[in-house]
C-alpha positions as CSV (number, residue, x, y, z in Angstrom):
1,M,0.0,0.0,0.0
2,L,1.1,3.6,-0.6
3,K,0.9,5.9,2.3
4,L,1.3,9.7,2.5
5,E,3.5,10.7,5.4
6,K,3.7,14.4,6.4
7,R,7.2,15.8,6.5
8,P,8.4,17.5,9.7
9,Q,9.1,20.6,7.5
10,P,8.7,21.3,3.8
11,S,11.4,19.8,1.6
12,R,13.7,22.4,0.1
13,S,14.9,20.1,-2.7
14,W,11.3,19.2,-3.8
15,T,10.4,22.9,-3.7
16,Y,12.7,23.4,-6.6
17,L,12.2,20.1,-8.3
18,T,8.4,20.1,-8.5
19,P,8.2,22.8,-11.2
20,L,10.7,20.8,-13.4
21,L,8.7,17.6,-12.7
22,A,5.4,19.4,-13.6
23,V,6.9,20.5,-16.9
24,V,8.0,17.0,-17.8
25,I,4.6,15.5,-16.9
26,T,2.9,18.2,-18.9
27,M,5.0,17.3,-21.9
28,I,4.1,13.6,-21.5
29,V,0.4,14.0,-21.0
30,G,0.2,16.8,-23.5
31,G,2.0,14.6,-26.0
32,A,-0.7,11.9,-25.4
33,L,-3.4,14.5,-26.0
34,F,-1.9,15.7,-29.2
35,S,-1.5,12.0,-30.3
36,L,-5.3,11.5,-29.7
37,M,-5.9,14.5,-31.9
38,G,-4.0,12.8,-34.8
39,N,-0.7,14.7,-34.5
40,N,2.8,13.4,-33.9
41,P,3.4,14.1,-30.2
42,V,7.2,14.4,-30.6
43,E,6.9,16.8,-33.5
44,V,4.4,19.0,-31.5
45,I,6.5,19.1,-28.4
46,R,9.6,19.9,-30.5
47,T,7.7,22.6,-32.3
48,I,6.6,24.2,-29.0
49,F,9.8,24.0,-27.0
50,W,12.7,23.7,-29.6
51,D,11.8,25.6,-32.7
52,P,11.4,29.1,-31.2
53,L,14.9,28.8,-29.7
54,F,16.9,26.7,-32.2
55,G,14.7,26.3,-35.3
56,E,15.2,27.8,-38.7
57,F,13.6,31.1,-37.8
58,A,14.8,31.3,-34.2
59,F,16.5,34.7,-34.9
60,Y,13.0,36.1,-35.3
61,Y,11.3,34.2,-32.5
62,R,13.9,34.7,-29.7
63,P,13.2,38.5,-29.3
64,Q,9.5,37.7,-29.2
65,M,10.1,35.8,-25.9
66,L,10.9,39.1,-24.3
67,V,7.8,40.8,-25.8
68,K,5.5,37.9,-24.7
69,G,7.3,37.4,-21.3
70,A,7.4,41.0,-20.1
71,P,3.7,41.4,-19.3
72,L,3.5,38.0,-17.7
73,I,6.5,38.7,-15.5
74,L,5.2,42.2,-14.5
75,I,1.8,40.8,-13.5
76,A,3.1,37.7,-11.8
77,I,5.5,39.7,-9.6
78,G,2.6,41.8,-8.3
79,L,0.4,38.7,-7.8
80,S,3.2,36.9,-5.9
81,L,3.3,39.6,-3.2
82,G,-0.3,39.1,-2.4
83,F,-0.2,35.3,-2.7
84,R,2.7,35.1,-0.3
85,A,0.6,37.0,2.3
86,G,-2.5,34.9,1.6
87,I,-4.2,37.7,-0.3
88,W,-5.7,36.3,-3.5
89,N,-6.0,38.7,-6.4
90,I,-7.5,36.7,-9.3
91,G,-8.6,39.8,-11.2
92,A,-5.3,40.9,-12.7
93,E,-6.8,40.6,-16.2
94,G,-9.2,43.3,-15.4
95,Q,-6.5,45.6,-13.9
96,Y,-4.4,44.9,-17.0
97,I,-7.3,46.0,-19.2
98,I,-8.0,49.2,-17.2
99,G,-4.3,50.1,-17.2
100,A,-4.3,49.9,-21.0
101,I,-7.5,52.0,-21.3
102,T,-6.3,54.8,-18.9
103,G,-2.8,54.8,-20.4
104,A,-4.1,54.9,-24.0
105,A,-6.7,57.6,-23.1
106,V,-4.0,59.9,-21.8
107,G,-1.8,59.4,-24.9
108,L,-4.7,59.9,-27.3
109,A,-5.8,63.1,-25.3
110,F,-2.6,64.8,-26.5
111,Y,-2.7,63.5,-30.1
112,P,-1.2,64.8,-32.4
113,M,1.1,66.8,-30.1
114,E,4.7,65.7,-30.0
115,S,6.4,65.9,-26.6
116,W,8.7,63.7,-24.5
117,I,6.5,64.1,-21.5
118,I,3.5,62.2,-23.1
119,F,4.9,58.7,-22.7
120,P,5.8,59.1,-19.0
121,L,2.3,60.5,-18.4
122,M,0.9,57.4,-20.1
123,V,3.0,55.2,-17.8
124,L,1.7,57.0,-14.7
125,A,-1.9,56.8,-15.9
126,G,-1.6,53.0,-16.6
127,A,-0.2,52.3,-13.2
128,L,-2.9,54.5,-11.5
129,G,-5.6,52.9,-13.5
130,G,-4.6,49.3,-12.5
131,W,-4.1,50.5,-8.9
132,A,-7.6,52.1,-8.7
133,W,-9.3,49.0,-10.1
134,A,-7.5,46.8,-7.6
135,M,-8.5,49.2,-4.8
136,I,-12.2,48.2,-5.3
137,P,-11.8,44.6,-3.9
138,A,-9.2,45.9,-1.4
139,I,-11.5,48.5,0.2
140,L,-14.5,46.1,0.1
141,K,-12.4,43.5,1.9
142,T,-11.0,45.8,4.5
143,R,-14.3,47.6,5.2
144,F,-17.0,45.0,4.7
145,G,-15.1,41.7,4.8
146,T,-15.9,40.6,1.2
147,N,-14.0,37.9,-0.5
148,E,-11.3,39.4,-2.7
149,I,-11.2,36.4,-5.0
150,L,-14.8,36.7,-6.1
151,V,-14.8,40.5,-6.3
152,S,-11.6,40.8,-8.3
153,L,-12.7,38.0,-10.6
154,M,-16.1,39.6,-11.3
155,L,-14.5,42.9,-12.0
156,V,-12.7,41.3,-15.0
157,Y,-16.0,41.0,-16.8
158,V,-16.8,44.6,-16.0
159,A,-13.4,45.7,-17.4
160,E,-14.0,43.7,-20.6
161,Q,-17.3,45.5,-21.1
162,L,-15.5,48.9,-20.6
163,L,-12.9,47.8,-23.1
164,A,-15.6,47.1,-25.7
165,K,-17.3,50.4,-24.9
166,M,-14.0,52.4,-25.3
167,A,-13.1,50.6,-28.6
168,L,-16.5,51.4,-30.0
169,G,-17.0,54.8,-28.4
170,A,-14.8,57.3,-26.6
171,L,-11.5,56.0,-27.9
172,K,-12.6,55.0,-31.3
173,N,-10.4,56.3,-34.1
174,P,-12.3,59.1,-35.8
175,D,-10.4,58.5,-39.0
176,G,-10.9,54.7,-38.9
177,F,-13.8,54.6,-41.4
178,G,-16.2,53.3,-38.7
179,F,-14.0,50.3,-37.7
180,P,-13.8,49.6,-33.9
181,G,-10.5,50.4,-32.2
182,S,-8.4,53.4,-31.3
183,R,-5.6,55.1,-33.3
184,N,-2.5,53.1,-33.7
185,F,0.2,54.1,-31.3
186,Q,2.9,52.8,-33.7
187,Q,2.1,55.8,-35.9
188,Y,2.3,58.2,-32.9
189,P,5.9,58.6,-31.9
190,S,5.3,60.4,-28.6
191,G,3.0,57.6,-27.4
192,H,4.7,54.6,-28.9
193,N,6.5,52.1,-26.7
194,A,9.1,51.4,-29.4
195,E,12.0,48.9,-29.2
196,I,15.0,50.5,-27.4
197,I,17.4,48.4,-29.6
198,A,15.9,47.6,-33.0
199,G,15.3,43.9,-33.5
200,S,16.0,42.9,-29.9
201,G,12.5,42.8,-28.6
202,M,13.7,45.1,-25.7
203,H,11.1,47.8,-25.1
204,W,10.3,49.8,-21.9
205,G,7.9,47.1,-20.7
206,V,10.8,44.6,-20.7
207,V,12.9,47.1,-18.7
208,A,10.1,47.5,-16.2
209,A,9.7,43.8,-15.8
210,F,13.4,43.4,-14.9
211,I,13.2,46.3,-12.5
212,A,10.1,44.8,-10.9
213,V,12.0,41.5,-10.4
214,I,14.9,43.3,-8.7
215,F,12.6,45.5,-6.6
216,A,10.5,42.5,-5.4
217,Y,13.7,40.5,-4.5
218,V,15.0,43.4,-2.4
219,L,11.6,44.0,-0.8
220,L,11.1,40.4,0.2
221,N,14.6,39.8,1.5
222,R,15.9,43.1,2.7
223,H,12.9,45.1,3.9
224,I,10.6,44.9,7.0
225,L,7.6,45.0,4.7
226,G,8.7,42.0,2.9
227,Y,9.2,40.2,6.2
228,H,5.7,41.1,7.2
229,I,4.4,39.7,3.9
230,R,6.2,36.4,4.3
231,L,5.3,36.2,8.0
232,T,1.6,36.8,7.3
233,G,1.5,34.0,4.7
234,Q,3.4,31.5,6.9
235,A,2.0,32.3,10.3
236,P,-1.0,34.7,10.4
237,R,-1.3,34.5,14.2
238,A,2.4,35.2,14.8
239,A,2.1,38.2,12.3
240,R,-0.7,39.7,14.4
241,F,1.4,39.4,17.6
242,A,4.4,40.9,15.7
243,G,2.3,44.1,15.0
244,V,1.5,43.5,11.4
245,R,-1.6,45.6,10.4
246,P,-3.7,43.4,8.0
247,T,-5.6,46.4,6.5
248,R,-2.4,48.1,5.4
249,L,-1.0,44.9,4.1
250,I,-4.1,44.1,2.0
251,L,-4.1,47.6,0.6
252,F,-0.4,47.4,-0.3
253,C,-0.5,43.9,-1.9
254,L,-3.6,44.5,-3.9
255,G,-2.5,48.0,-4.9
256,A,0.9,46.9,-5.9
257,S,-0.4,44.0,-8.0
258,G,-3.0,46.2,-9.6
259,A,-0.4,48.9,-10.5
260,L,2.0,46.4,-12.1
261,A,-0.9,44.8,-14.0
262,G,-1.9,48.2,-15.2
263,L,1.6,49.0,-16.3
264,A,1.7,45.7,-18.3
265,G,-1.5,46.7,-20.0
266,M,-0.2,50.2,-20.9
267,F,3.2,48.9,-22.2
268,E,1.3,46.3,-24.3
269,V,-1.3,48.7,-25.8
270,S,1.4,51.3,-26.7
271,G,3.8,48.8,-28.0
272,P,3.2,45.2,-29.4
273,A,-0.7,45.5,-29.6
274,G,-0.6,49.1,-30.8
275,Q,-4.2,50.1,-30.1
276,I,-7.2,49.6,-28.0
277,N,-9.6,47.2,-29.6
278,I,-12.3,44.6,-28.6
279,D,-9.8,41.7,-28.7
280,F,-7.0,43.5,-26.8
281,N,-7.0,41.2,-23.8
282,V,-5.5,37.8,-24.5
283,G,-5.5,36.3,-21.0
284,Y,-2.2,37.5,-19.7
285,G,-3.7,38.3,-16.3
286,F,-4.9,34.7,-15.8
287,T,-1.8,33.1,-17.3
288,A,0.3,35.1,-14.9
289,I,-1.2,33.1,-12.0
290,I,0.4,30.0,-13.6
291,V,3.7,31.9,-13.9
292,A,3.6,33.0,-10.3
293,F,3.2,29.5,-8.9
294,L,5.5,27.9,-11.5
295,G,8.2,30.4,-10.3
296,R,7.4,29.4,-6.6
297,L,6.4,33.0,-5.9
298,H,10.1,33.9,-6.0
299,P,11.1,36.9,-8.2
300,V,13.9,35.0,-10.0
301,G,11.7,31.9,-10.4
302,I,9.0,34.1,-11.9
303,L,11.4,35.6,-14.3
304,L,12.4,32.1,-15.6
305,A,8.8,30.9,-15.5
306,G,7.6,33.9,-17.5
307,L,10.2,33.2,-20.2
308,L,9.1,29.6,-20.3
309,M,5.4,30.5,-20.6
310,A,6.3,33.0,-23.3
311,L,8.1,30.1,-25.1
312,T,4.8,28.1,-25.0
313,Y,2.9,31.0,-26.4
314,I,5.3,31.4,-29.3
315,G,5.7,27.7,-29.9
316,G,2.0,27.3,-29.7
317,E,1.5,29.9,-32.4
318,I,4.0,28.0,-34.6
319,A,2.2,24.7,-33.9
320,Q,-1.1,26.3,-34.9
321,S,0.3,27.7,-38.1
322,N,2.5,24.7,-39.2
323,L,0.7,21.7,-37.7
324,G,-2.9,22.9,-37.7
325,L,-3.4,22.6,-33.9
326,P,-6.4,24.5,-32.5
327,A,-5.8,27.3,-30.1
328,A,-7.9,25.6,-27.5
329,A,-5.4,22.7,-27.4
330,I,-2.5,25.0,-26.7
331,Q,-4.5,26.7,-23.9
332,M,-5.3,23.3,-22.4
333,F,-1.6,22.4,-22.6
334,Q,-0.7,25.6,-20.7
335,G,-3.5,24.9,-18.1
336,M,-2.1,21.4,-17.6
337,L,1.1,23.0,-16.4
338,L,-0.6,24.6,-13.4
339,F,-2.7,21.5,-12.7
340,F,0.3,19.2,-12.6
341,L,2.3,21.7,-10.6
342,L,-0.4,21.8,-7.9
343,A,-0.6,18.0,-8.0
344,V,3.2,17.2,-7.6
345,D,3.5,20.1,-5.1
346,L,2.1,17.5,-2.6
347,L,5.6,16.0,-2.5
348,T,6.9,19.3,-0.9
349,N,5.0,18.6,2.3
350,Y,4.4,14.9,2.1
351,R,6.6,11.8,1.3
352,I,5.2,8.6,-0.2
353,R,5.9,5.5,1.8
354,L,5.2,1.8,1.2
355,A,3.1,0.4,4.1
356,K,2.1,-3.2,4.7
357,A,-1.6,-3.9,4.7
358,E,-2.9,-4.7,8.2
359,A,-4.4,-8.1,8.8
360,A,-8.2,-8.2,9.1
């Protein structure tokens, strides 16, 4: 018989091994899924994980890893702060959308004026928009005791409706011949989040993602606030005795995650996406949850997990184009990653033992 035996303390080695094990199991089960769909599983896995890095057109796909990974890393860093403290912001997708709307609105308000100050104002507006949207579940939780999971998640659907309203109304391009969507920021130099180095994929959103990783690492390991965040997540009663104020912590964690998600939305709409439109949101806010847990809620781990998830995005697009795989299959493959990570995470706190069956 197999028996689960609780470890005296979580295993450090399994803490780092479980993400790798989850990736391997996802490849195996995902390969079986692709095989049932009539595809060669080895070819699909190779296309997803190998071709973007070492394939014939890798010189084009490698910079795209930074473009796809930057918003995931930015959002996941913000989410990880709350998750470590037991504060569950599931509505980063909505904060991402609102940050894009507010940032784009500020940029378009100055069109066609040319000035260096416009883009910094867009950055500030994007962060404030995401922060304000996250403050709704934060204030409701601290004042009325509501569940931040449900409130933040429901606000995603409200944000999607606002996005459609803006694309068809207030932010609609007056010179767009009636088509939905705003002006294209790629044709507006003062509001365009252009590549810093041509062909590298490095834009200001990527820079912000690296800064967020460094800031989060210093905060969690060198600042009293980071200690309070870690203590609250590990021992809530001890945190109260240590003088941690739950209200302030909730406001900070949700506010920080909202601001970073809003920044991700602003950098995306002014750069790779280029404009506000109905299909602007692509699920980065939800995928970032996978990135946060795959990176073990550690800033450096999130950086690596964000690049890995970006690889699956790019490889999935190649597989859809070259092998005819449906987009839903790629999304299921990405979802498996979180499912198996949560499953094998059991080994961090428990060990599997062989036990003899007791006689009747």
